[in-house]
C-alpha positions as CSV (number, residue, x, y, z in Angstrom):
1,M,-38.1,-102.2,-45.2
2,P,-39.9,-104.7,-42.9
3,N,-43.0,-103.5,-41.1
4,H,-42.3,-103.9,-37.4
5,L,-45.6,-102.4,-36.3
6,G,-47.5,-105.5,-37.3
7,V,-50.5,-105.7,-39.5
8,R,-54.0,-104.8,-38.3
9,I,-57.1,-106.8,-38.8
10,I,-59.2,-104.7,-41.3
11,A,-62.8,-105.8,-40.7
12,G,-65.1,-108.0,-38.7
13,Q,-65.2,-108.7,-35.0
14,W,-61.5,-107.9,-34.4
15,R,-61.3,-104.8,-36.6
16,G,-58.4,-102.6,-35.8
17,R,-56.5,-105.2,-33.7
18,R,-52.8,-105.2,-34.4
19,L,-51.1,-108.5,-34.8
20,K,-47.6,-109.3,-33.7
21,P,-45.2,-109.2,-36.8
22,I,-42.5,-111.6,-37.7
23,R,-39.2,-109.8,-37.6
24,G,-36.5,-110.4,-40.2
25,R,-35.0,-109.1,-43.4
26,D,-36.6,-111.7,-45.6
27,V,-40.1,-111.1,-44.2
28,R,-42.7,-109.7,-46.7
29,P,-46.1,-109.3,-45.0
30,T,-49.2,-108.8,-47.2
31,S,-50.0,-105.1,-47.1
32,D,-53.3,-103.9,-45.6
33,R,-54.3,-102.7,-49.1
34,V,-53.7,-106.1,-50.8
35,R,-55.3,-108.0,-47.9
36,E,-58.4,-105.7,-48.1
37,A,-58.6,-106.2,-51.8
38,W,-58.2,-110.0,-51.3
39,M,-61.0,-110.1,-48.7
40,S,-63.3,-107.9,-50.7
41,A,-62.8,-109.9,-53.9
42,A,-63.5,-113.1,-51.8
43,G,-66.9,-111.7,-51.0
44,G,-66.2,-109.6,-47.9
45,T,-67.9,-111.9,-45.5
46,L,-66.7,-115.5,-45.1
47,E,-69.5,-116.6,-42.9
48,G,-69.3,-120.3,-42.0
49,L,-66.4,-121.2,-44.3
50,R,-63.7,-123.6,-43.6
51,V,-60.4,-121.8,-44.6
52,L,-56.9,-123.0,-45.3
53,D,-54.0,-120.5,-44.8
54,L,-50.9,-121.9,-46.5
55,F,-47.5,-120.3,-45.9
56,A,-49.3,-118.7,-43.0
57,G,-46.6,-116.6,-41.5
58,S,-48.1,-114.4,-38.7
59,G,-51.5,-115.7,-39.5
60,A,-52.9,-112.4,-40.7
61,L,-54.9,-113.8,-43.6
62,G,-56.5,-116.6,-41.7
63,L,-57.2,-114.4,-38.7
64,E,-58.8,-111.8,-41.0
65,A,-61.0,-114.6,-42.4
66,L,-62.0,-115.6,-38.9
67,S,-62.7,-112.0,-38.0
68,R,-65.1,-111.9,-41.0
69,G,-67.0,-115.0,-40.0
70,A,-65.1,-118.0,-41.1
71,E,-65.9,-121.0,-39.0
72,E,-62.5,-122.6,-38.9
73,V,-59.0,-121.9,-40.2
74,V,-56.1,-124.4,-40.6
75,F,-52.8,-122.6,-40.7
76,V,-49.8,-124.4,-42.4
77,E,-46.3,-123.0,-41.7
78,I,-42.8,-124.5,-41.6
79,S,-40.8,-121.8,-39.9
80,A,-40.4,-122.2,-36.2
81,K,-40.1,-118.4,-35.7
82,A,-43.3,-117.8,-37.7
83,L,-45.1,-120.6,-35.8
84,S,-44.3,-118.9,-32.5
85,V,-45.7,-115.6,-33.7
86,L,-48.7,-117.3,-35.3
87,R,-49.6,-119.0,-32.0
88,E,-49.2,-115.7,-30.1
89,N,-51.5,-113.9,-32.6
90,I,-54.2,-116.6,-32.3
91,A,-54.0,-116.2,-28.5
92,L,-54.1,-112.4,-28.9
93,V,-57.5,-112.5,-30.5
94,G,-58.8,-115.4,-28.5
95,A,-59.3,-117.7,-31.5
96,A,-57.7,-121.0,-30.4
97,E,-61.0,-123.0,-30.6
98,A,-61.4,-122.1,-34.3
99,C,-57.8,-122.7,-35.3
100,Q,-55.6,-125.6,-36.1
101,V,-51.9,-125.0,-36.6
102,V,-49.9,-127.4,-38.7
103,K,-46.1,-127.4,-38.7
104,G,-45.0,-128.5,-42.1
105,D,-44.4,-127.8,-45.8
106,A,-47.5,-126.3,-47.4
107,L,-47.0,-128.1,-50.7
108,D,-46.7,-131.5,-49.0
109,Y,-49.7,-130.7,-46.9
110,V,-52.0,-130.1,-49.8
111,R,-50.8,-133.2,-51.7
112,K,-52.4,-135.2,-48.9
113,L,-55.8,-133.5,-48.8
114,E,-59.0,-134.9,-50.1
115,P,-60.7,-133.0,-52.9
116,F,-62.7,-130.0,-51.5
117,A,-61.4,-130.5,-48.0
118,F,-61.8,-126.7,-47.6
119,D,-64.1,-124.0,-48.9
120,L,-61.4,-121.4,-49.5
121,A,-57.6,-121.6,-49.5
122,F,-55.2,-118.6,-49.2
123,A,-51.5,-118.9,-50.0
124,D,-48.8,-116.3,-49.6
125,P,-45.7,-118.3,-50.5
126,P,-42.2,-116.8,-50.5
127,Y,-41.5,-114.9,-53.8
128,D,-39.1,-116.2,-56.4
129,R,-39.2,-119.9,-55.5
130,D,-41.8,-121.1,-57.9
131,H,-44.2,-122.1,-55.1
132,A,-47.1,-120.2,-56.5
133,A,-46.8,-122.0,-59.9
134,M,-46.4,-125.4,-58.2
135,L,-49.4,-124.7,-55.9
136,L,-51.6,-123.8,-58.9
137,R,-50.6,-126.9,-60.8
138,L,-51.4,-129.1,-57.7
139,Y,-54.7,-127.4,-57.3
140,H,-55.6,-127.8,-61.0
141,T,-54.9,-131.5,-60.8
142,R,-56.7,-132.1,-57.6
143,P,-58.6,-129.2,-56.0
144,F,-58.3,-129.2,-52.2
145,A,-60.7,-126.3,-51.8
146,R,-63.5,-124.8,-53.8
147,E,-61.4,-121.8,-54.5
148,L,-57.7,-121.0,-54.2
149,W,-56.2,-117.5,-53.9
150,V,-52.4,-117.1,-54.3
151,E,-50.3,-114.0,-53.8
152,H,-47.2,-113.8,-55.9
153,R,-44.8,-111.4,-57.6
154,S,-46.5,-109.8,-60.6
155,A,-43.6,-110.9,-62.9
156,E,-43.7,-114.5,-61.8
157,E,-44.4,-117.0,-64.6
158,L,-47.5,-119.1,-63.9
159,P,-48.8,-122.2,-65.7
160,D,-51.3,-121.8,-68.4
161,I,-54.4,-123.0,-66.6
162,P,-57.9,-122.2,-67.9
163,G,-59.9,-120.0,-65.5
164,L,-57.1,-118.2,-63.8
165,R,-58.1,-114.7,-62.7
166,H,-55.5,-112.0,-61.8
167,R,-55.7,-108.8,-59.8
168,R,-52.6,-106.8,-59.9
169,Y,-51.4,-104.4,-57.2
170,G,-48.1,-103.0,-58.3
171,D,-45.4,-105.7,-57.8
172,T,-48.0,-108.0,-56.2
173,T,-50.7,-110.1,-58.0
174,L,-53.5,-112.1,-56.5
175,T,-54.3,-115.1,-58.7
176,T,-57.5,-117.1,-58.1
177,L,-58.7,-120.3,-59.5
178,A,-62.1,-121.9,-58.7
179,A,-62.6,-125.6,-59.0
180,D,-65.0,-127.2,-61.4
181,E,-67.4,-129.4,-59.4
């Protein structure tokens, strides 16, 4: 059942603020529990980092990163409905100056990036479309951030890439890969 109350920002300057949700049957927002685990594992504070939020949806991950001190977030989303909600959420917290919104396919976007264009990249692609595996392969070939975090279904087949780390939360797994510099 979709969460129509929206997600809340868990920590930082906008702690407790509720974001507008994207409504729809196929919407699968990252739970507060998984987002908190994600941010804690990423170091808790993201002071001064340049962050990429792929498959951004409502922007909850990127806005959480800004709330915790990230300097800038680039959101990449293809859905017009999601982009509308994302822009509303950026305005809701007053973060327009620290945000760039890109309408487009996340995989195409990262293919064009220079190596290490970002400090940290988050990706929450649609489940069961092989996007997580494709993204990890792209990153392994040409890292566009110092570290990549991908949320995916726990049962999803991933490529055998050295250095993959997994944190499982029921049906959801967070997989991380840090670039060799």
